[in-house]
C-alpha positions as CSV (number, residue, x, y, z in Angstrom):
1,M,0.0,0.0,0.0
2,S,1.2,3.5,-0.8
3,I,0.3,7.1,-0.7
4,W,-1.0,8.5,-3.9
5,I,-1.0,12.1,-5.1
6,L,-3.2,13.2,-7.9
7,V,-2.0,16.5,-9.5
8,A,-4.4,17.7,-12.2
9,D,-6.0,20.5,-14.1
10,S,-8.7,20.4,-16.9
11,S,-6.3,19.1,-19.5
12,K,-3.6,17.0,-17.8
13,A,-3.2,14.7,-14.8
14,R,-0.2,13.2,-13.0
15,F,-0.5,10.3,-10.6
16,L,2.4,10.2,-8.1
17,S,3.1,7.8,-5.2
18,A,5.2,7.5,-2.2
19,A,6.0,4.1,-0.5
20,D,5.8,5.6,3.0
21,R,5.4,8.9,4.8
22,T,8.9,10.2,4.0
23,A,9.7,8.5,0.8
24,P,10.4,10.5,-2.4
25,L,7.6,10.8,-4.9
26,Q,7.6,8.6,-7.9
27,E,5.6,9.4,-11.0
28,I,3.2,6.5,-11.8
29,K,1.2,7.7,-14.8
30,D,0.4,10.8,-16.8
31,L,-2.9,11.4,-18.6
32,I,-3.3,14.1,-21.2
33,F,-6.8,15.5,-22.1
34,P,-6.3,18.0,-25.0
35,E,-10.0,18.7,-25.2
36,G,-9.7,20.5,-21.9
37,R,-7.7,23.2,-23.6
38,L,-10.0,23.7,-26.5
39,R,-12.3,26.6,-26.8
40,E,-16.1,26.1,-26.8
41,Q,-16.4,26.9,-30.5
42,D,-13.8,24.2,-31.3
43,L,-15.9,21.5,-29.5
44,V,-19.3,22.1,-31.0
45,T,-20.4,22.4,-34.6
46,D,-22.6,25.2,-35.9
47,G,-25.5,22.8,-35.5
48,S,-27.6,25.1,-33.3
49,G,-29.1,26.8,-36.3
50,A,-30.3,30.3,-36.9
51,G,-33.7,31.9,-36.5
52,N,-35.3,34.9,-38.0
53,G,-36.1,37.9,-35.8
54,T,-39.8,38.5,-35.6
55,N,-39.3,42.2,-35.4
56,G,-37.4,42.5,-38.7
57,N,-33.9,42.6,-37.2
58,G,-32.6,39.8,-39.4
59,T,-31.2,36.5,-38.4
60,H,-29.5,35.5,-35.1
61,S,-27.9,32.3,-33.9
62,M,-29.7,30.1,-31.5
63,G,-28.0,29.2,-28.2
64,H,-26.4,25.9,-27.4
65,E,-28.2,23.8,-24.9
66,K,-25.1,22.5,-23.1
67,D,-21.7,23.9,-22.4
68,A,-19.7,21.3,-24.3
69,H,-16.4,22.3,-22.7
70,A,-17.7,22.0,-19.2
71,Q,-19.1,18.6,-20.0
72,Q,-15.7,17.5,-21.4
73,V,-13.9,18.7,-18.3
74,K,-16.4,17.0,-16.0
75,S,-15.9,13.8,-18.0
76,F,-12.1,14.0,-17.5
77,A,-12.5,14.5,-13.8
78,R,-14.8,11.4,-13.6
79,N,-12.2,9.4,-15.5
80,L,-9.5,10.4,-13.0
81,C,-11.7,9.5,-10.1
82,G,-12.3,6.1,-11.8
83,E,-8.5,5.6,-12.0
84,L,-8.2,6.3,-8.3
85,T,-11.1,3.9,-7.5
86,K,-9.5,1.1,-9.5
87,A,-6.3,1.5,-7.6
88,A,-8.1,1.7,-4.2
89,Q,-10.1,-1.5,-5.0
90,N,-6.8,-3.2,-5.7
91,K,-5.6,-2.1,-2.3
92,D,-2.8,-0.1,-3.8
93,I,-3.8,3.1,-2.0
94,R,-3.5,3.9,1.7
95,K,-3.9,7.7,1.5
96,I,-4.8,10.2,-1.2
97,Y,-3.8,13.8,-1.7
98,L,-5.5,15.9,-4.3
99,M,-3.8,18.9,-6.0
100,A,-5.8,21.0,-8.5
101,P,-7.0,24.5,-9.3
102,P,-10.1,25.3,-7.1
103,K,-12.8,24.6,-9.7
104,F,-11.3,21.3,-10.9
105,L,-10.6,20.3,-7.3
106,G,-14.4,20.7,-6.7
107,L,-15.1,18.4,-9.7
108,L,-12.7,15.8,-8.4
109,R,-14.1,16.0,-4.9
110,S,-17.7,15.5,-6.2
111,G,-16.6,12.6,-8.5
112,L,-14.8,10.5,-5.9
113,S,-16.2,7.2,-4.8
114,K,-16.9,6.7,-1.1
115,L,-13.9,4.3,-1.0
116,C,-11.6,7.0,-2.3
117,A,-13.2,9.9,-0.4
118,D,-12.5,8.1,2.8
119,K,-8.8,7.9,1.9
120,V,-8.3,11.6,1.0
121,V,-6.2,13.1,3.8
122,G,-5.3,16.4,2.1
123,E,-6.2,18.8,-0.7
124,I,-4.1,21.6,-2.2
125,S,-6.0,24.1,-4.2
126,K,-3.3,25.1,-6.6
127,D,-2.4,24.5,-10.3
128,L,0.8,22.5,-10.0
129,V,0.4,20.0,-12.8
130,N,3.3,21.4,-14.8
131,H,5.6,21.8,-11.8
132,S,8.5,19.5,-11.1
133,V,8.1,16.5,-8.7
134,D,10.3,18.3,-6.2
135,D,8.2,21.4,-6.3
136,I,5.0,19.4,-5.9
137,R,6.6,17.6,-2.9
138,R,7.3,21.0,-1.3
139,H,3.6,21.8,-1.3
140,L,2.8,18.6,0.7
141,P,3.2,18.0,4.4
142,K,6.7,17.0,5.4
143,A,5.5,13.6,6.6
144,L,2.8,12.3,4.3
């Protein structure tokens, strides 16, 4: 059993682990989600159509029913939570630390299974996904 640290944002995630409370961090897996960086207009087609103004003001575009970008980001967060759940079910995880920007941290928190939520011992509300492993370690408690 080890200590896992998930460092993520809306387009990238890094899974790190430590064998014990003072062991150095080891990178286990990276996941890239390029859709998390796309703009809304790049994710949806112009399928919403256009309508004629009834007051003679010409045509206007109709609004999209869903925010496609937000849905993609939520899906990525759910996938990351699924990865944690698989590892926790295999008894690979003793403790979990989550590191993410505030909004994405909220998505992770809401997507965690009970099994994983019970193992979360710390949350760091910062965007550190592109930082070095040493820098990430400096943001965690001295003894995990």
